[in-house]
C-alpha positions in Angstrom: -199.6 10.0 -189.1 -201.3 7.8 -191.6 -204.0 5.5 -190.3 -205.2 4.1 -193.6 -202.6 3.9 -196.3 -199.6 1.7 -195.3 -197.3 3.0 -198.0 -194.7 0.4 -198.9 -195.4 -1.8 -195.9 -196.6 -5.1 -197.4 -197.9 -6.5 -194.1 -199.2 -4.4 -191.2 -201.9 -6.0 -189.0 -203.2 -6.4 -185.5 -204.5 -9.5 -183.9 -207.1 -9.1 -182.6 -208.0 -6.2 -184.9 -211.2 -4.9 -183.4 -212.5 -3.3 -180.2 -212.0 -5.7 -177.2 -214.5 -6.0 -174.3 -212.7 -7.9 -171.6 -213.4 -8.8 -167.9 -211.5 -7.3 -165.1 -208.4 -9.3 -164.2 -208.2 -10.9 -167.6 -205.0 -11.1 -169.6 -205.1 -9.8 -173.2 -202.3 -10.3 -175.7 -202.3 -8.2 -178.9 -200.0 -8.9 -181.8 -198.8 -6.2 -184.1 -197.1 -7.8 -187.2 -195.3 -5.8 -189.9 -193.1 -6.5 -192.8 -189.7 -5.0 -192.2 -188.4 -4.1 -195.7 -189.0 -0.4 -195.3 -189.8 -0.2 -191.6 -187.4 1.6 -189.3 -189.3 1.5 -186.0 -192.4 -0.3 -184.5 -193.8 0.7 -181.2 -196.9 0.5 -179.1 -198.7 3.6 -177.8 -201.6 4.2 -175.4 -203.6 7.3 -175.8 -200.6 8.8 -177.7 -198.0 7.8 -175.1 -195.1 5.3 -175.8 -195.6 2.0 -174.1 -192.8 -0.3 -173.0 -192.5 -3.3 -170.6 -193.5 -2.4 -167.1 -193.7 -5.4 -164.8 -195.2 -3.6 -161.9 -197.9 -2.2 -164.1 -198.6 -5.7 -165.6 -197.5 -4.6 -169.1 -195.1 -6.5 -171.3 -193.9 -6.0 -174.8 -192.4 -9.0 -176.5 -190.6 -8.9 -179.8 -190.4 -11.8 -182.3 -188.6 -11.8 -185.6 -189.9 -14.2 -188.2 -187.7 -14.8 -191.3 -187.4 -13.6 -193.8 -189.0 -10.2 -193.1 -191.7 -10.2 -190.5 -191.6 -8.6 -187.1 -194.2 -9.1 -184.4 -194.4 -6.9 -181.3 -196.8 -8.5 -178.9 -198.4 -6.2 -176.2 -199.4 -8.3 -173.2 -201.8 -6.7 -170.7 -202.2 -8.7 -167.5 -204.8 -8.3 -164.7 -206.7 -5.8 -166.7 -208.6 -3.0 -164.8 -210.7 -0.1 -165.9 -207.5 2.0 -165.8 -206.3 0.2 -168.9 -209.3 1.2 -171.0 -208.7 3.5 -174.0 -207.1 3.5 -177.4 -204.0 1.3 -177.9 -202.0 1.8 -181.1 -199.2 0.1 -183.0 -197.2 2.6 -185.0 -194.8 1.7 -187.7 -192.4 4.3 -189.2 -190.7 4.0 -192.5 -188.3 6.8 -191.8 -190.6 9.5 -193.0 -194.2 8.6 -192.2 -196.0 7.0 -189.2 -198.5 4.3 -190.1 -201.0 3.4 -187.4 -203.2 0.4 -186.5 -205.4 0.9 -183.4 -208.0 -0.8 -181.2 -210.0 0.2 -178.2 -210.1 -1.8 -175.0 -213.0 -1.7 -172.5 -213.3 -3.7 -169.3 -216.3 -5.3 -167.6 -216.5 -6.0 -163.8 -214.7 -9.1 -162.5 -216.1 -12.5 -163.3 -215.8 -16.1 -162.3 -213.8 -18.1 -165.0 -215.2 -21.0 -167.0 -215.0 -24.1 -164.8 -216.2 -27.7 -164.9 -217.7 -29.5 -161.8 -218.3 -33.2 -161.4 -220.4 -34.7 -158.6 -222.7 -37.7 -158.1 -225.3 -35.5 -159.9 -223.3 -35.2 -163.1 -220.6 -33.2 -164.9 -221.3 -29.6 -165.7 -219.3 -27.0 -167.7 -220.1 -23.6 -166.3 -219.5 -20.5 -168.5 -217.7 -17.4 -167.5 -220.2 -15.5 -165.3 -220.2 -12.0 -164.0 -219.7 -11.4 -160.3 -222.6 -11.3 -157.9 -224.8 -13.4 -160.2 -225.9 -17.1 -160.6 -225.4 -19.3 -163.5 -227.8 -22.1 -164.4 -227.6 -25.2 -166.6 -230.2 -27.9 -167.5 -229.9 -31.3 -165.9 -230.7 -34.4 -167.8 -233.8 -34.8 -165.8 -235.2 -31.5 -167.1 -234.5 -29.6 -163.8 -231.8 -27.0 -163.4 -228.4 -26.9 -161.6 -227.1 -23.6 -160.2 -223.7 -22.2 -159.4 -223.2 -18.7 -157.8 -220.4 -16.3 -158.7 -220.2 -14.1 -155.5 -219.2 -10.4 -155.2 -215.5 -11.4 -155.0 -215.7 -13.3 -158.3 -215.4 -16.7 -156.6 -217.6 -19.7 -157.4 -219.7 -20.8 -154.4 -222.8 -22.8 -153.5 -223.0 -25.4 -156.2 -226.7 -26.5 -156.2 -227.6 -29.7 -158.1 -230.3 -30.7 -155.6 -233.0 -30.9 -158.3 -231.0 -33.1 -160.6 -231.0 -36.9 -160.8 -227.9 -38.9 -159.9 -225.7 -39.9 -162.8 -225.8 -43.5 -161.6 -229.1 -45.2 -162.2 -228.3 -47.4 -159.2 -227.7 -44.4 -156.9 -230.9 -42.8 -158.2 -232.9 -46.0 -157.4 -231.4 -46.3 -153.9 -232.3 -42.7 -153.2 -235.9 -43.2 -154.4 -236.1 -46.4 -152.3 -234.9 -44.5 -149.2 -237.8 -42.1 -149.6 -240.4 -44.8 -150.2 -243.3 -45.5 -147.8 -243.0 -48.8 -145.8 -245.6 -51.3 -144.8 -245.7 -55.0 -144.4 -245.7 -55.6 -148.2 -243.2 -52.9 -149.2 -240.6 -53.9 -146.5 -240.4 -57.5 -147.9 -240.3 -56.1 -151.4 -237.5 -53.7 -150.4 -235.3 -56.6 -149.2 -236.0 -58.5 -152.4 -235.1 -55.4 -154.5 -231.8 -55.0 -152.6 -231.0 -58.7 -152.9 -231.6 -58.5 -156.7 -229.5 -55.4 -157.1 -226.6 -57.0 -155.1 -226.7 -60.2 -157.1 -226.8 -58.4 -160.5 -223.6 -56.4 -159.8 -220.8 -57.2 -157.4 -219.7 -53.6 -157.2 -223.2 -52.2 -156.7 -222.3 -50.6 -153.4 -219.1 -49.0 -154.6 -219.7 -45.3 -153.6 -220.2 -43.8 -150.2 -223.5 -42.2 -151.3 -224.8 -45.7 -152.2 -223.8 -47.0 -148.8 -225.6 -44.2 -147.1 -228.8 -44.8 -149.0 -228.7 -48.5 -148.3 -228.2 -47.7 -144.6 -231.3 -45.4 -144.7 -233.4 -48.1 -146.3 -232.4 -50.8 -143.9 -232.7 -48.4 -141.0 -236.4 -47.8 -141.9 -237.2 -51.5 -142.0 -234.9 -52.6 -139.1 -237.7 -52.6 -136.5 -240.0 -54.8 -138.6 -240.8 -58.4 -137.6 -241.9 -59.4 -141.1 -238.5 -59.3 -142.9 -237.2 -61.7 -145.4 -235.2 -64.8 -144.2 -232.3 -64.2 -141.9 -229.9 -65.9 -144.4 -230.8 -63.2 -147.0 -230.4 -60.4 -144.5 -227.0 -61.9 -143.6 -226.0 -61.9 -147.3 -227.0 -58.2 -147.6 -225.1 -57.3 -144.5 -221.9 -59.1 -145.6 -222.0 -57.3 -149.0 -222.6 -53.9 -147.5 -219.8 -54.2 -144.9 -217.3 -55.5 -147.5 -217.8 -52.3 -149.5 -218.0 -49.9 -146.6 -214.9 -50.7 -144.6 -213.4 -47.3 -145.3 -216.5 -45.5 -143.8 -216.2 -46.4 -140.1 -219.2 -44.7 -138.8 -221.4 -46.2 -141.5 -220.0 -49.6 -140.8 -220.9 -49.3 -137.1 -224.4 -48.2 -138.1 -224.8 -51.3 -140.2 -223.5 -53.5 -137.4 -225.9 -52.3 -134.8 -228.8 -52.0 -137.3 -228.4 -55.6 -138.7 -228.0 -57.0 -135.1 -231.4 -55.4 -134.3 -232.9 -57.0 -137.4 -231.5 -60.5 -136.6 -232.7 -60.6 -133.0 -236.3 -60.2 -134.0 
């Protein structure tokens, strides 16, 4: 066996060519490419034993001939486990001598794959994360978002609570829904809602926006010092037009606005 000198073989290479550290259940393809002018045989070996396609063992060997004189034998290892760790070798034989290229494979515990999530709080690209651990990313607001990779290597419990909403309108509505109310702020709240509705016809276009508007109006619905009934009617009409697909929210608006108008 000759591990260094490749004799008359012009091309003999592995891709990847160095030690591989992979996660459990990953798939790893390894190309062994040789020039065939003087090569009689090319085979894969693991720890000195010949390797061939074995579907049940998640092992596949694929052969590709590239004119004029290149041969690639690709070893595909699927659903890798720690039982697949060890030395894997591609051996080319010119009829007299074996020439060898090898690499070692090591496995890490299972992990959650790279994934992208998108919610009202923004779009986040989560990196591959080891099982039983929590990934974190910075929000635009400076806070952090979290995503947990559980013991079964499944993503769970996305937490963006500390992040601001992507929509400035939604963020403002959320902040308004938490505001303190008194005689002055209640009137100003109606003015703010009216201004927002007049500036954008699709302002209440998301369910979360509708919910926060409902919260705001609910908190001022028992007040006697509201803005004019005509303006309240205008708000009610706009909200209901954009919330027809949310039956329970629409019913809440109906009863709430009725309570406002009878004062």
